[in-house]
Every structure is written in C-alpha cells, then in structure tokens.
C-alpha positions as protocol buffer text, in pm:
chain_id: "A"
residue {
  index: 1
  type: MET
  ca { x: 3808 y: -1760 z: -71 }
}
residue {
  index: 2
  type: VAL
  ca { x: 3679 y: -1525 z: -340 }
}
residue {
  index: 3
  type: VAL
  ca { x: 3465 y: -1218 z: -277 }
}
residue {
  index: 4
  type: GLY
  ca { x: 3269 y: -1064 z: -562 }
}
residue {
  index: 5
  type: LEU
  ca { x: 3136 y: -710 z: -541 }
}
residue {
  index: 6
  type: CYS
  ca { x: 2893 y: -580 z: -800 }
}
residue {
  index: 7
  type: THR
  ca { x: 2778 y: -219 z: -800 }
}
residue {
  index: 8
  type: VAL
  ca { x: 2472 y: -133 z: -1010 }
}
residue {
  index: 9
  type: GLU
  ca { x: 2339 y: 216 z: -1082 }
}
residue {
  index: 10
  type: LEU
  ca { x: 1969 y: 213 z: -1163 }
}
residue {
  index: 11
  type: PHE
  ca { x: 1723 y: 465 z: -1305 }
}
residue {
  index: 12
  type: ILE
  ca { x: 1359 y: 425 z: -1197 }
}
residue {
  index: 13
  type: ALA
  ca { x: 1162 y: 625 z: -1453 }
}
residue {
  index: 14
  type: GLU
  ca { x: 815 y: 568 z: -1306 }
}
residue {
  index: 15
  type: SER
  ca { x: 913 y: 685 z: -957 }
}
residue {
  index: 16
  type: ARG
  ca { x: 741 y: 1009 z: -853 }
}
residue {
  index: 17
  type: SER
  ca { x: 847 y: 1011 z: -488 }
}
residue {
  index: 18
  type: LEU
  ca { x: 1093 y: 853 z: -247 }
}
residue {
  index: 19
  type: LYS
  ca { x: 812 y: 621 z: -138 }
}
residue {
  index: 20
  type: ASP
  ca { x: 773 y: 492 z: -496 }
}
residue {
  index: 21
  type: LYS
  ca { x: 1148 y: 440 z: -517 }
}
residue {
  index: 22
  type: ARG
  ca { x: 1162 y: 255 z: -184 }
}
residue {
  index: 23
  type: GLN
  ca { x: 889 y: 15 z: -295 }
}
residue {
  index: 24
  type: VAL
  ca { x: 1080 y: -79 z: -611 }
}
residue {
  index: 25
  type: VAL
  ca { x: 1418 y: -103 z: -436 }
}
residue {
  index: 26
  type: HIS
  ca { x: 1283 y: -303 z: -142 }
}
residue {
  index: 27
  type: SER
  ca { x: 1108 y: -550 z: -372 }
}
residue {
  index: 28
  type: LEU
  ca { x: 1419 y: -593 z: -586 }
}
residue {
  index: 29
  type: LYS
  ca { x: 1646 y: -643 z: -285 }
}
residue {
  index: 30
  type: ASP
  ca { x: 1413 y: -903 z: -133 }
}
residue {
  index: 31
  type: ARG
  ca { x: 1391 y: -1089 z: -465 }
}
residue {
  index: 32
  type: LEU
  ca { x: 1770 y: -1101 z: -508 }
}
residue {
  index: 33
  type: ARG
  ca { x: 1834 y: -1205 z: -147 }
}
residue {
  index: 34
  type: GLY
  ca { x: 1578 y: -1482 z: -172 }
}
residue {
  index: 35
  type: LYS
  ca { x: 1692 y: -1618 z: -506 }
}
residue {
  index: 36
  type: PHE
  ca { x: 2072 y: -1584 z: -478 }
}
residue {
  index: 37
  type: ASN
  ca { x: 2142 y: -1543 z: -104 }
}
residue {
  index: 38
  type: LEU
  ca { x: 2338 y: -1223 z: -171 }
}
residue {
  index: 39
  type: SER
  ca { x: 2427 y: -943 z: 62 }
}
residue {
  index: 40
  type: ILE
  ca { x: 2273 y: -634 z: -96 }
}
residue {
  index: 41
  type: ALA
  ca { x: 2237 y: -271 z: 10 }
}
residue {
  index: 42
  type: GLU
  ca { x: 2150 y: 68 z: -132 }
}
residue {
  index: 43
  type: VAL
  ca { x: 2480 y: 255 z: -112 }
}
residue {
  index: 44
  type: ASP
  ca { x: 2421 y: 590 z: -285 }
}
residue {
  index: 45
  type: ALA
  ca { x: 2160 y: 836 z: -413 }
}
residue {
  index: 46
  type: HIS
  ca { x: 1940 y: 790 z: -107 }
}
residue {
  index: 47
  type: ASP
  ca { x: 1762 y: 1122 z: -147 }
}
residue {
  index: 48
  type: LEU
  ca { x: 1697 y: 1106 z: -524 }
}
residue {
  index: 49
  type: TRP
  ca { x: 1358 y: 988 z: -650 }
}
residue {
  index: 50
  type: GLN
  ca { x: 1461 y: 818 z: -972 }
}
residue {
  index: 51
  type: LYS
  ca { x: 1815 y: 700 z: -909 }
}
residue {
  index: 52
  type: THR
  ca { x: 1969 y: 441 z: -682 }
}
residue {
  index: 53
  type: VAL
  ca { x: 2298 y: 256 z: -650 }
}
residue {
  index: 54
  type: LEU
  ca { x: 2293 y: -100 z: -521 }
}
residue {
  index: 55
  type: ALA
  ca { x: 2593 y: -303 z: -409 }
}
residue {
  index: 56
  type: MET
  ca { x: 2578 y: -683 z: -406 }
}
residue {
  index: 57
  type: ALA
  ca { x: 2837 y: -911 z: -248 }
}
residue {
  index: 58
  type: CYS
  ca { x: 2890 y: -1285 z: -291 }
}
residue {
  index: 59
  type: VAL
  ca { x: 3150 y: -1506 z: -120 }
}
residue {
  index: 60
  type: ALA
  ca { x: 3250 y: -1854 z: -239 }
}
residue {
  index: 61
  type: ASN
  ca { x: 3547 y: -2088 z: -284 }
}
residue {
  index: 62
  type: GLU
  ca { x: 3563 y: -2044 z: -661 }
}
residue {
  index: 63
  type: GLY
  ca { x: 3573 y: -1727 z: -865 }
}
residue {
  index: 64
  type: SER
  ca { x: 3369 y: -1886 z: -1144 }
}
residue {
  index: 65
  type: HIS
  ca { x: 3081 y: -1949 z: -904 }
}
residue {
  index: 66
  type: VAL
  ca { x: 3091 y: -1593 z: -774 }
}
residue {
  index: 67
  type: SER
  ca { x: 3094 y: -1453 z: -1130 }
}
residue {
  index: 68
  type: ARG
  ca { x: 2806 y: -1676 z: -1235 }
}
residue {
  index: 69
  type: VAL
  ca { x: 2588 y: -1579 z: -937 }
}
residue {
  index: 70
  type: LEU
  ca { x: 2649 y: -1207 z: -983 }
}
residue {
  index: 71
  type: GLU
  ca { x: 2584 y: -1227 z: -1359 }
}
residue {
  index: 72
  type: GLN
  ca { x: 2257 y: -1410 z: -1295 }
}
residue {
  index: 73
  type: ALA
  ca { x: 2160 y: -1144 z: -1039 }
}
residue {
  index: 74
  type: LEU
  ca { x: 2234 y: -873 z: -1298 }
}
residue {
  index: 75
  type: ASN
  ca { x: 2013 y: -1054 z: -1549 }
}
residue {
  index: 76
  type: VAL
  ca { x: 1728 y: -1054 z: -1296 }
}
residue {
  index: 77
  type: ILE
  ca { x: 1774 y: -679 z: -1240 }
}
residue {
  index: 78
  type: LYS
  ca { x: 1775 y: -615 z: -1615 }
}
residue {
  index: 79
  type: SER
  ca { x: 1451 y: -812 z: -1652 }
}
residue {
  index: 80
  type: VAL
  ca { x: 1262 y: -583 z: -1412 }
}
residue {
  index: 81
  type: PRO
  ca { x: 1056 y: -345 z: -1627 }
}
residue {
  index: 82
  type: ALA
  ca { x: 1047 y: -69 z: -1362 }
}
residue {
  index: 83
  type: VAL
  ca { x: 1424 y: -12 z: -1367 }
}
residue {
  index: 84
  type: ASP
  ca { x: 1688 y: 72 z: -1626 }
}
residue {
  index: 85
  type: VAL
  ca { x: 2050 y: -26 z: -1564 }
}
residue {
  index: 86
  type: VAL
  ca { x: 2272 y: 278 z: -1614 }
}
residue {
  index: 87
  type: ARG
  ca { x: 2608 y: 134 z: -1512 }
}
residue {
  index: 88
  type: THR
  ca { x: 2754 y: -180 z: -1357 }
}
residue {
  index: 89
  type: GLN
  ca { x: 3090 y: -258 z: -1205 }
}
residue {
  index: 90
  type: LEU
  ca { x: 3207 y: -606 z: -1106 }
}
residue {
  index: 91
  type: ASP
  ca { x: 3514 y: -652 z: -887 }
}
residue {
  index: 92
  type: MET
  ca { x: 3665 y: -976 z: -763 }
}
residue {
  index: 93
  type: LEU
  ca { x: 3864 y: -954 z: -440 }
}
C-alpha cells in the first residue's frame, strides 16, 4: 500500500472576501474529488482572503499510480485561471 500526500499553497488574486475565496476553493475541491476520487481538505490559511493551503491524499497499490494521479490533479489546479500555485510538496508514505 502506498499513500501519496500533496500539499498545495494557492494564491487567489481576484478574491475580495472570505466568501469569494470559499467559492473558488469549494469549486476546486469538488472538481478534484469528482475527477480523481481524492481526499482533499483546506488545511491552513482559513482566515486569509487570498491564500489557501490544500492537502490531497491518494491511496493505491502502486507508487507510480499515486504519483500519476497527484500530478494530474496538480495540472488541473494549475489550469484554473482564478488561482496561482505558490508552492507544492509531494510526499509518498
């Protein structure tokens, strides 16, 4: 069993309130869950308007599959025009 954990720090430039941020984050989380069946949660910067930190987890039998799924999820995040990826960290457990 291989567990992959990917932490992504995002900057949401167009956000002017926590409500704006929640709309973007909620939409992104739903999209990633639906497409990749990932566990995903906002884990930091809850009270900041333009910053968020998301953690995604994937479990599989092969490390290559876990890496591929998390890389594809990162590509989806990078393709969203409302967010800028500041930092990513990928750990395999």
